[in-house]
VEXPAVO-811638 format. One record per atom (N, C-alpha, C): residue number from 0; residue in one letter; atom name; z, x, y. Coordinates in Angstrom, 1 decimal, padded with zeros to 4 digits. Atoms other than C-alpha are relative to their C-alpha. Example, Ala and Ser with C-alpha at 12.3 -4.5 7.8 and 13.67 -1.06 7.14 Angstrom:
BEGIN
i:aa:at:c3:c1:c2
0:A:N:000.0:000.9:-001.2 $
0:A:CA:007.8:012.3:-004.5 $
0:A:C:000.0:000.9:001.2 $
1:S:N:000.0:-000.9:-001.1 $
1:S:CA:007.1:013.7:-001.1 $
1:S:C:000.8:-000.8:001.1 $
This chain:
BEGIN
i:aa:at:c3:c1:c2
0:M:N:-000.7:-000.4:001.2 $
0:M:CA:005.5:034.2:-004.1 $
0:M:C:000.5:-001.1:-000.9 $
1:M:N:000.2:001.4:000.4 $
1:M:CA:006.5:030.8:-003.8 $
1:M:C:-000.4:-000.7:-000.7 $
2:Q:N:000.8:000.7:-000.1 $
2:Q:CA:003.8:029.1:-003.7 $
2:Q:C:-000.8:000.4:-002.0 $
3:A:N:000.8:000.0:001.0 $
3:A:CA:002.8:031.2:-007.2 $
3:A:C:000.5:-000.5:-001.6 $
4:I:N:-000.2:000.7:000.4 $
4:I:CA:005.7:030.0:-008.7 $
4:I:C:000.1:-001.4:-000.4 $
5:G:N:000.6:002.0:000.0 $
5:G:CA:004.9:026.2:-007.8 $
5:G:C:-000.7:000.2:-000.9 $
6:A:N:001.5:000.7:000.8 $
6:A:CA:001.7:026.4:-008.9 $
6:A:C:000.3:000.4:-001.8 $
7:L:N:-000.2:-000.3:001.5 $
7:L:CA:003.3:027.6:-012.7 $
7:L:C:000.6:-001.7:-000.3 $
8:E:N:-001.1:001.6:000.1 $
8:E:CA:005.8:024.6:-011.8 $
8:E:C:-000.7:-000.7:-000.7 $
9:R:N:000.5:000.3:000.7 $
9:R:CA:003.1:022.7:-012.2 $
9:R:C:-000.5:-000.1:-001.2 $
10:A:N:001.4:000.0:000.9 $
10:A:CA:000.4:024.0:-014.6 $
10:A:C:001.5:-000.4:-002.1 $
11:V:N:-000.5:000.4:000.5 $
11:V:CA:003.6:023.9:-016.8 $
11:V:C:000.8:-001.8:-000.8 $
12:S:N:-000.4:001.1:000.3 $
12:S:CA:004.7:020.5:-016.4 $
12:S:C:-001.2:-001.0:-000.1 $
13:Q:N:001.3:000.1:000.1 $
13:Q:CA:000.9:020.0:-016.7 $
13:Q:C:000.4:-000.2:-001.8 $
14:L:N:-000.4:-000.7:001.4 $
14:L:CA:001.0:021.2:-020.3 $
14:L:C:001.2:-001.0:-001.2 $
15:E:N:-001.4:000.5:000.7 $
15:E:CA:004.5:019.5:-021.2 $
15:E:C:-000.8:-001.9:-000.3 $
16:Q:N:000.5:001.4:-000.4 $
16:Q:CA:002.6:016.2:-020.3 $
16:Q:C:-001.3:000.2:-001.3 $
17:D:N:001.2:-000.5:001.2 $
17:D:CA:-000.7:017.6:-023.0 $
17:D:C:000.3:-000.3:-000.7 $
18:V:N:-001.0:000.7:001.2 $
18:V:CA:001.6:017.6:-025.7 $
18:V:C:000.8:-000.9:-000.5 $
19:Q:N:-000.3:000.6:-000.2 $
19:Q:CA:003.6:015.2:-025.0 $
19:Q:C:-001.2:-001.0:-001.4 $
20:G:N:001.3:000.4:000.7 $
20:G:CA:-000.2:013.1:-025.7 $
20:G:C:-000.6:000.4:-001.3 $
21:L:N:000.4:-000.4:001.4 $
21:L:CA:-001.4:015.1:-028.2 $
21:L:C:000.7:-000.1:-001.2 $
22:A:N:-000.9:-000.2:001.8 $
22:A:CA:001.6:015.0:-030.7 $
22:A:C:-000.2:-001.6:000.5 $
23:A:N:-000.1:001.1:000.7 $
23:A:CA:001.7:011.4:-030.3 $
23:A:C:-001.3:-000.5:-001.0 $
24:A:N:001.1:000.1:001.2 $
24:A:CA:-002.4:011.2:-031.0 $
24:A:C:000.5:000.5:-001.1 $
25:G:N:-000.5:-000.8:001.5 $
25:G:CA:-001.1:013.6:-034.0 $
25:G:C:000.6:-001.5:-000.7 $
26:S:N:-000.8:000.7:001.2 $
26:S:CA:000.9:010.9:-035.7 $
26:S:C:000.0:-001.4:000.1 $
27:A:N:001.0:001.2:000.5 $
27:A:CA:-001.2:008.5:-035.1 $
27:A:C:-001.3:-000.5:-000.4 $
28:S:N:001.2:-000.3:001.1 $
28:S:CA:-004.1:009.6:-037.3 $
28:S:C:000.6:000.9:-000.4 $
29:S:N:-000.4:-000.4:001.1 $
29:S:CA:-003.4:010.9:-040.0 $
29:S:C:-001.9:001.4:-000.3 $
30:A:N:001.6:-001.4:000.5 $
30:A:CA:-007.6:012.8:-039.8 $
30:A:C:000.6:001.1:001.7 $
31:S:N:-000.1:-000.8:-000.6 $
31:S:CA:-006.1:014.5:-036.8 $
31:S:C:000.4:001.6:-000.2 $
32:P:N:-000.5:-001.0:001.1 $
32:P:CA:-005.8:018.1:-037.4 $
32:P:C:002.0:000.5:000.7 $
33:G:N:-001.2:-000.5:000.3 $
33:G:CA:-002.2:018.1:-035.7 $
33:G:C:-000.1:001.0:001.7 $
34:V:N:-000.2:-001.4:-000.7 $
34:V:CA:-000.4:020.5:-032.6 $
34:V:C:001.8:000.0:-001.0 $
35:D:N:-000.9:-000.5:000.1 $
35:D:CA:002.8:022.2:-033.6 $
35:D:C:001.3:-000.5:001.4 $
36:A:N:-000.9:000.1:-001.0 $
36:A:CA:005.1:020.2:-031.3 $
36:A:C:001.2:000.7:000.7 $
37:A:N:-001.5:-000.9:000.0 $
37:A:CA:008.2:021.7:-031.9 $
37:A:C:-000.1:001.7:000.8 $
38:A:N:000.8:-001.7:000.1 $
38:A:CA:006.2:025.3:-031.5 $
38:A:C:-000.1:000.1:001.6 $
39:A:N:001.0:000.0:-002.1 $
39:A:CA:004.7:024.3:-027.7 $
39:A:C:001.5:-000.6:000.3 $
40:R:N:-001.1:-000.2:-001.6 $
40:R:CA:008.0:022.8:-026.4 $
40:R:C:001.1:001.2:-000.3 $
41:T:N:-000.3:-000.9:-000.2 $
41:T:CA:009.6:025.7:-027.4 $
41:T:C:-000.3:000.9:000.9 $
42:A:N:001.2:-001.0:-001.1 $
42:A:CA:007.2:027.5:-026.0 $
42:A:C:-000.3:-000.1:001.3 $
43:L:N:000.1:000.1:-001.5 $
43:L:CA:007.3:025.8:-022.6 $
43:L:C:001.4:000.2:000.9 $
44:R:N:-001.3:-000.7:-000.2 $
44:R:CA:011.1:025.6:-022.6 $
44:R:C:000.4:001.7:000.6 $
45:S:N:-000.2:-001.6:-000.8 $
45:S:CA:010.6:029.9:-022.3 $
45:S:C:-000.1:000.2:001.4 $
46:L:N:001.5:000.6:-001.1 $
46:L:CA:007.5:029.0:-019.7 $
46:L:C:001.3:000.0:001.1 $
47:D:N:-000.6:000.5:-000.7 $
47:D:CA:010.6:027.0:-017.9 $
47:D:C:001.2:000.9:000.6 $
48:E:N:-000.9:-000.9:-000.3 $
48:E:CA:013.4:029.6:-018.2 $
48:E:C:-000.6:001.0:000.6 $
49:L:N:000.9:-001.2:-000.6 $
49:L:CA:011.1:032.6:-017.1 $
49:L:C:000.2:-000.5:001.4 $
50:I:N:000.6:-000.1:-001.4 $
50:I:CA:009.9:030.4:-014.0 $
50:I:C:001.6:-000.4:001.2 $
51:A:N:-000.8:-000.5:-000.5 $
51:A:CA:014.2:030.0:-013.3 $
51:A:C:000.1:001.5:000.3 $
52:D:N:-000.3:-001.5:-000.7 $
52:D:CA:014.8:033.7:-013.2 $
52:D:C:-000.9:000.4:000.3 $
53:L:N:000.2:-000.4:-001.4 $
53:L:CA:011.7:034.2:-011.4 $
53:L:C:000.7:000.1:001.1 $
54:K:N:-000.8:000.8:-001.5 $
54:K:CA:013.3:031.9:-008.4 $
54:K:C:001.1:000.7:000.1 $
55:G:N:-001.3:-000.6:-000.1 $
55:G:CA:016.3:033.4:-009.2 $
55:G:C:-000.3:001.7:000.5 $
56:E:N:000.3:-001.0:-000.7 $
56:E:CA:015.4:036.8:-008.3 $
56:E:C:-000.8:000.1:001.1 $
57:K:N:001.1:000.2:-000.8 $
57:K:CA:013.1:035.4:-005.7 $
57:K:C:001.4:000.0:001.1 $
58:R:N:-000.6:000.0:-000.4 $
58:R:CA:016.3:034.2:-004.2 $
58:R:C:001.8:001.3:000.8 $
59:G:N:-000.6:-001.0:000.0 $
59:G:CA:018.9:037.1:-005.2 $
59:G:C:-000.1:001.0:000.9 $
């Protein structure tokens, strides 16, 4: 279970970096379709909370 949580944490971290890169690229180019960075960050925060909950269940 902890290995799966670790893999999920790494994936979320990579997604956070991707969102930052896409948001920066979208603001630099008006031709880019853009990314709803606020919605993406909200979704990633939700995943972070889920990971924290899973860790709490594992410890408890």
